[in-house]
N, C-alpha and C positions, 0 to 999 in steps of 0.2 A: 295638819291632818285633821279632818273632821272628827269631833268627839260625839259619835252617835251610836245608838243601839238599834237592833231590830225590834220593831214594835208589833208587827203582825205578819203572818204568813197565810195566804189564802189560795184556794184553787178555783179555777174558772173552767167549767166544762162546756165545750162547743161542739155542735153537730150541724152538718150541712148535707141534706139529702141531694143526690145527684139526679139529673134528668134522665140519664141512661147509665146503667152499670157498665163496668169494664172488668176484665179478668186478667189474671196471671196464673202461673202454674198451680198455685195452691187454693185459690178462691176467687169469687166474684166480689167486687166492691160496689156498694150502692149508696154509701154515706161516707163523707170525710169528717173525721172527728179529731179533736185535740183537747188535751188537758193543759191549760196554761197555769203557771204559778206566779203569784204576785207577792213580792216581799217589800214591805214598807219600813223605812227607818223612822225614828221618832222625830226627825226634822221634816217629814213628809215626802222625802225622796223615795221613788218606787223603782224596783227592778223587776223585769219579766223573764220568765223561763218557760220551757215547753217540755212535756213528757211524751215519749214515744208510746204507741200502742193503745189498747183500750183504756177508756176513762176509768172503768171499774178496776179496783185494785190500787192503782197509783193514787187516786183521790183519797181513799180511805187511809192508805199508808201515810200520806203527807198530813192529812187533817188530824189523825188520831195519834200517830207515833212520832213523826219527824218535826212537824211544825213547833210543838212545844219545846223541843231541844234548841231551836234557833231563836225563839223570842227572848230578848234581853241580851243576846250575844252581839259582839262587834262584827258588823258585816264585812269589814276589811280582812278578817282572818279566814280567808276562803280555804286555804289548804288544810288548816286545822279543823274547820267546820266540815269540810268534805270527808275527811278521814273519820271524824266523830259520827257523822251520819252513816257511813259505811259500817263502822264497828257496831253501832246500835242495831242496824238492820240485820247484820249477820248474826248477832246474838239472838234477835227476835225470830228470824226466819231460817236459821241454820244455813244450809248451803244455797238456798234460793234467795239471794239478795235482790230486793226490788230496785234494780238499777234505773228504770225509767223515772221513778219518783225522785231518786237522788239526782238524776240528770236535770230535771226541771228546776230543782232547788239550786243546783250548782250554777246553771246558766243565769238564773235570776240574781244570784249573788254577784256574779261577774258584771252583769248589767248595772246592778246597784253600785258596786264598787267604782265602776267607771264614771257613773253620774256624780257620785260623791267627790271624786277626785278630779272631775272635769277632764277625763282622758278616755280615749276610745279603748275598747277591750284589746284590740291588736297591739296597741302601744303598751298596755299593761302586761300582755303576754310576752313581751320582750322586744317589741319594736317592729312595725310593719316593714316588709321588704318590697311590697308592691301595693298599688292602689286599685288594681282591677285584676280579675282572673278570667282566663278563658273558661268557657262553659260548654258542657255537652248536654244535649236534650234527652232526658229520660221521658218515656211515654210509650207509644206504640203498643198499648195493651190490647188484649183480645176484645173483640166486639161481640155483642149478643146476636150473632148470625150463625146459621148452621152450615151454609155452603162455604167450603174451604177456599175456593177461588175468590169469593166475595170478601172473605176474611183477609186474604193476601192483598187484594186490591186496596182495601181501606187502610191497612197498615202501611203499605208502600207509599200511598199518597201522603199520609201523615209524616212518614220518615223523610220524604222529599222536602216537605215544608220546613221541618226542623233542621234538616241538613243545610238548606239555603240560608237559614237565619243564623246558625251557630257553627256550621262546619264540622260538627261531631255529634253523634247520636248513640243512644243505647237502646237495643231492642229487647223485648221480652220473648223468651221461648219457653216451651213446656206446654205445647198444644195438647198434651195428654188430658188437660182439663176438659177439652172438647172431644175426647175420645180418639185422638190421632197419635200415631207413633212418632218417634224422634226423627224419622225421615221427613215428616212435615215441617219440623223445626228447621232442619237444614235447608229445605226448599224455601222457607220464608226468608232466611238470611241471604240465600243466593239471590232471590228476587230483589231484596232491598239493596244489596251490593250492586247489582246490575243497574238499578234505578239511580242511585246516588253517585255512582262512579268511583274511581280509585282514589280520589283525593280527599274523600271524607272519612274521618275516623269512625269506625263502627265497633261498638262494644256490644256484648251479648250477655244477658242475665237470665239464667235458668231458674232462679228461685228454688234451688235444690229439687229439681224435677226428676233427677236420674239416680240410679245406682252407679257405682264406680265403673263397671264395664261399659255401660251405655254412655256415661259421661266421657269416657275415653274415646269411644267411637265418634261421638259428636265433636269432641275437641279436635280430633284429627281432621275432620271435615272443615271445621271453622278456620283452622290454620291455613287451609288452601284458599279461603275467602278473605284473607288479610284482615282478620278480626283482631282488634287491639288487645282485648282481654276477654276471658271466659269467666263470668261471675257466678258464684254460688252453684257450681256444677252438682254438688252433692250436699247432703244434710249438714247443717252447721256443726253438729257433734261428731261427724265422721272425720276425725283428725287424720287417721291413717289414709283415708281416701284422698284428702287434700294433698298429703305428702306424696302419695303415689302419682297423682295426676300432675303435680308440679314437676316431678322428675320425668314423667313419661311424655308430656305434651310439648309441642313446639309452639306454644301460645301461652302468654302469661295467665296465671290463675289468680282470680280476685275473690275476696269475700270478707266478711266480718261484721255486717250490719246486725247480726244476731249475737255476736260474741261479747263476753265479759272481758274485763281487763286480764283476769287470770287466764282465760282461754287464749287471748291474744299473746300473752307471754309464752304459752306452750306452742302455738302455731308459729310464732316468729322464731323461737329457738330451734324448731324443727325445720325451718326454711320451707314451710308448707304454703306460703303465700308470696306471690310476686307483687300484689297490690293489696294493702290492708285498708279496709273500709269501715272504720268505726262510725256509728251513728251517734252524734253528740247528744241526742235526746234519749238515747238508750244505753250508752256505755258508761255513764257517770258524769256527763257534762263536759265542759271545757277542761276542767282539771284532769279528769281521767284521759281524755283524748290527747291532751298535751303530753302526758306521760307515755302514752302509747306511741305518739309521734317520735319522741326521743328514742324509744326502744327500736322502733322501725328504722330510724335513721342509722342507728348503730349496727343493725343487721343488714343494711342495704336494701330495705324493702320500701317501695313507694307507698305513700299514704294519701288516699283520696277519700275523704269522708262521704258516707252515704247521707243523702239529704232528701227528705220526702215530707216536709211539714209546712208549717206556716212561715211568715216572714221572720219569726224569731229563730227558727231552725236555720233558715238561709243565712241570716245575719251572723249567727254564731259560727257557721261553717266558713263564711267568708273571712271572718277575723282570724280563725285558726289558719286557713290557707295563706293569709297575708303574711304570716310570720315564719312559714316553713322555709328552710334553706333553698329548696328547689321549687320552682313553680309547678303546681299541679292544678288540674281542672276542677271547677265547681260542678257538682251534679245539679242540673237545673230541671226540676220536674215540670213537664209540660202536660201532664194528665189533668183531668177536670178536678179542680179544687177551689170552690168558692172562698174557703177560708184563706188560702194563699193569696188570692186576688183582692180580698176585701179588707183584711185586718190592718194593713198599712195604707195610709192615705195615698202613697205613691208606691205601687208594686215594683218589685225588682224586675228589671228588663235589661237585655243585652244591648250593647251599642252596635254600631255598624260593623265592627270587627268581631262581634260575637263574644265580647268581654262584659263582665258584670262588675260594677264598681263596689269596692268595700266601703261601707258606711263611714262617714267622717265624724259624726257627732259623738258626744260622751256615751260611755257604755256601749251597748250594741249599736247605737246610732240610728235607731228607728223609733218612730212614734206609732202607737196603736190607735185605731179608730174606735172610740167608745161606743158609737152607734152600731158599728158592725159587730162588736162583741155582744151587745145586747140582742141584736137580731138573731145571732146563732146560739146564744146561751141556752143551756138546758138545765141549769141547776137553780135558777130563780134568784140568784144573788145580784149584787150591784158591782160593776167594774170600778 
């Protein structure tokens, strides 16, 4: 076993403006950003992690509160360090624990541990059961056009391309962002289903666009269109709404990208989700996600992580999926993201069967491009 300590913890803020914005139910996106975490051991070995959400907040939490806790610690003691970070954060912030910050640190610790032990993260998590995962294409966001038919045409064309490459896709609904009612959402799904045919898995993500009665009405229509699951139909904190919809609808209810471990415990105990979707960069990293996966398995709930980040987020999700007892698909974001395509010298890509390989090397098994980091860096430091 290597005898090393953590010598430094640093944050790296990245931003990539987009050529054209895209929208979903809650907002328009014109920039892709990421806060990376770099943890170095005193032998020079480096682990990388990623935080979900805005740079502001997580960066200050790590730099000022959490990094000093880790320096001098044994990087192999991940479970103990994870719980220590959580306890310190809870004491400092009371009920609002900064989980994205903890997530980035936790993922970096797993990457570092794997490199120190010359093992992949999936083997450290208990042993990989598979070397590649089926993927479904997330994208199909709203375009900055006013005409609804033009909107439909653009999204259908994108969906057909991703369906051909992957065989499974996830649509965004919630056209209320553009002033349309839920009937427009149902029509969008109908047009996509007609275009891709009956053999393509189609998932639908509302990004909590609806109240419960509207979500129920939409869900009943989606069931007639053979939709595989209905994601985030109502607000994340609407536990009663999720429970009611799970009982009422003849379509699986999915959610969880915004949830904390404690909230997952509540939702799973209530049987409110058919598909649990923790985001590893938001829920507390691989440590928290593995605990949620164990609880979901005990409750008979499928676990399919939410993934919407850089190659770090993708690699972390692949390693978790590789160790789950049952094969689940990787969420493979196809929306515009220069960070996703640039940070790794070889971007993740599906094979001819629509499967994405789990990285083989030590730790997360990916290298980062230092030039790309400097190109998108906005904090003036050095990678």
